[in-house]
C-alpha positions in Angstrom: -30.6 -36.2 7.2 -28.7 -37.4 10.3 -26.1 -38.9 8.1 -25.7 -35.6 6.2 -25.1 -33.8 9.5 -22.3 -36.2 10.4 -20.5 -36.1 7.1 -17.4 -33.8 7.1 -17.7 -31.1 4.5 -14.4 -29.8 3.2 -13.8 -26.1 4.1 -13.8 -23.8 1.1 -10.4 -22.2 0.6 -10.2 -18.5 1.4 -10.6 -16.1 -1.4 -8.4 -13.0 -1.8 -10.2 -9.8 -2.8 -7.5 -7.1 -2.3 -3.9 -6.8 -1.3 -2.3 -3.6 -0.1 1.4 -3.5 0.9 2.7 -0.8 3.3 6.0 0.8 4.3 6.6 -1.6 7.2 6.9 -5.0 5.4 3.2 -5.8 5.9 0.3 -6.7 3.6 -3.3 -5.8 4.3 -5.2 -8.6 2.7 -9.0 -8.6 2.3 -10.5 -12.1 2.2 -14.0 -12.6 0.9 -16.5 -12.7 3.9 -13.6 -12.2 6.4 -12.6 -8.6 6.1 -9.0 -7.4 6.2 -6.2 -9.3 7.8 -2.6 -8.2 8.4 0.3 -10.4 7.1 3.8 -9.6 8.3 6.4 -10.5 5.7 8.9 -11.5 8.3 6.9 -14.7 8.5 8.6 -15.7 5.2 11.5 -13.5 4.4 13.9 -15.1 6.9 13.9 -18.3 4.9 14.5 -19.7 1.5 13.5 -18.0 -1.7 11.4 -15.4 0.1 14.4 -13.7 1.7 14.3 -11.1 -1.1 11.1 -9.8 0.4 13.2 -8.2 3.1 13.7 -5.4 0.5 10.6 -3.2 0.6 10.7 -2.4 -3.1 10.6 -6.2 -3.8 7.8 -6.8 -1.4 5.7 -4.2 -3.1 6.3 -5.6 -6.5 3.5 -8.1 -6.2 0.5 -9.3 -8.2 -2.4 -11.3 -6.8 -5.6 -13.1 -7.7 -8.2 -15.0 -5.7 -5.8 -17.9 -4.9 -2.4 -16.4 -4.1 0.0 -13.4 -3.9 2.9 -13.7 -6.3 6.3 -12.2 -6.8 8.0 -12.7 -10.2 11.2 -14.8 -9.9 10.5 -15.5 -6.2 7.4 -17.5 -5.7 3.8 -17.4 -4.5 2.0 -17.5 -1.1 -1.3 -19.3 -1.3 -4.5 -17.8 0.2 -4.8 -20.5 2.8 -1.3 -19.9 4.1 -1.8 -16.1 4.2 -5.1 -16.5 6.0 -3.6 -18.8 8.6 -0.5 -16.6 9.2 -2.3 -13.3 9.4 -4.4 -11.5 12.1 -7.6 -9.4 11.9 -7.0 -5.7 11.4 -8.5 -3.1 13.7 -10.0 0.1 12.2 -7.0 2.0 13.7 -4.6 -0.3 11.8 -6.5 0.2 8.6 -6.6 4.0 9.1 -2.8 4.1 9.5 -1.8 1.6 6.8 0.6 3.8 4.8 1.9 3.3 1.2 4.4 5.6 -0.5 3.3 7.0 -3.9 6.4 9.2 -4.4 9.4 10.6 -2.5 12.1 12.8 -4.0 14.8 15.1 -2.6 14.9 18.3 -4.7 17.9 19.9 -2.8 19.6 22.2 -3.2 16.7 24.7 -3.0 16.4 28.2 -1.6 15.1 26.6 1.6 17.9 24.1 2.2 21.2 23.0 0.5 20.9 19.3 1.0 17.5 18.1 2.2 14.3 19.3 0.7 12.2 16.2 0.2 8.7 16.1 -1.3 6.5 13.2 -0.5 3.1 11.8 -1.5 1.6 9.0 0.6 -1.6 6.9 0.4 -3.6 5.7 3.4 -6.1 3.7 1.3 -8.6 2.9 4.1 -8.6 6.3 5.8 -11.3 9.0 5.3 -8.5 11.3 4.0 -6.4 8.9 2.0 -3.9 11.3 0.5 -1.0 12.9 2.4 1.1 15.5 0.6 4.1 17.2 2.2 7.6 18.4 2.4 10.6 17.6 4.7 13.1 20.5 4.9 16.3 20.1 6.7 15.5 16.9 8.5 16.7 15.9 12.0 16.3 18.3 14.9 16.0 21.3 12.5 13.1 19.8 10.6 10.9 22.2 8.7 8.1 21.6 6.3 4.8 19.8 7.0 2.1 17.8 5.4 -1.6 17.9 4.6 -4.2 15.2 4.3 -7.0 15.2 1.8 -9.9 13.2 0.6 -10.2 12.8 -3.2 -12.4 15.9 -3.7 -10.2 18.0 -1.4 -7.0 17.0 -3.2 -8.5 17.8 -6.6 -9.7 21.1 -5.4 -6.2 22.1 -4.2 -4.5 24.0 -7.1 -1.0 22.7 -6.2 -1.6 19.0 -6.1 -0.4 18.1 -9.5 2.8 20.1 -9.1 3.4 18.5 -5.7 3.0 15.0 -7.3 5.6 16.0 -9.9 8.0 17.3 -7.3 7.6 14.1 -5.3 8.6 12.1 -8.4 5.1 10.5 -9.0 3.8 12.6 -11.9 2.9 9.2 -13.4 0.0 9.0 -10.8 -1.6 12.3 -11.8 -3.8 10.8 -14.6 -4.9 8.0 -12.3 -6.0 10.4 -9.6 -7.4 13.1 -11.9 -9.5 10.8 -14.1 -11.0 8.4 -11.6 -14.7 8.9 -11.0 -15.1 6.5 -8.1 -12.7 7.0 -5.2 -12.5 3.4 -4.2 -11.7 2.0 -7.7 -9.3 4.9 -8.3 -7.4 4.0 -5.1 -7.3 0.3 -6.1 -5.9 1.3 -9.5 -3.3 3.5 -7.8 -2.2 0.7 -5.4 -1.9 -1.7 -8.3 0.2 0.8 -10.2 2.5 1.3 -7.2 2.9 -2.5 -7.0 3.6 -2.7 -10.7 6.4 -0.2 -10.3 7.8 -2.1 -7.3 7.1 0.9 -5.0 9.7 3.0 -6.8 
């Protein structure tokens, strides 16, 4: 028994459970038994083949499994590297982790000739994960506003599907409308955004 205590046991490699990019070149990565950690893409996009990750649409175009995060034609970052180069996320960081679902300027409109932008955003870890809004005019004369919803509140709002269409993310309507479980629906939505490269 004393010998067993002295033998060095190899550490098990970290296991990736979920990966959620955001709009600030960061990845929220959930590791099994370790919670969420924040990886900043600047750790790799200043060098070699990963320089393409400086483009947010490219960074979002990721796939992942338990062992690594991958970008087609660029490369992969293994779980051990991502675990080592990331930091634990606070609840505040999780609540404000923001991913764009759709964003489209519909000007000219009766409200403004050049800037009438509709947007839909996802805060996957917040109690009200959906933010739907408009930006009219921009700059110092900004008008418009946004509203945040949980899944039930969003579905109960009669205008939500039209707002998704105006924001250029009508493709997301069936995912949001047909998902029974909020957590699995949000995961499907995040994966769909990544598959589209955040576009």
